Phi, psi and omega in degrees: 000149177225153178230156174231126183247133175244122179243127182241130171245110187234150177271327176201157177271132177227178184295326179296317178296313181301319179296315179297313181300314179294324178296314178298311182299317180297314179300311184296313184292342177263002179287136184296340181260004183295132179249326182161188182210158171235153176212157176209159179226135173246101184293326179299316182264001181054046182238140174226152180219147174229130177245119178258138182247140180229154179299313183198174178279127172253121183266000000 
């Protein structure tokens, strides 16, 4: 198994961020090796993270 983690430290959510986030999520969820994801938010530090899991590396 392999994972890819995206960590965002943001001051506010805007349309550019939403577009990027949806683009990443769409690509990942349609990947043939995609297994699932975990996510968390730290409101104090204004940080969020998403960890995507895959069966293996496809080159």
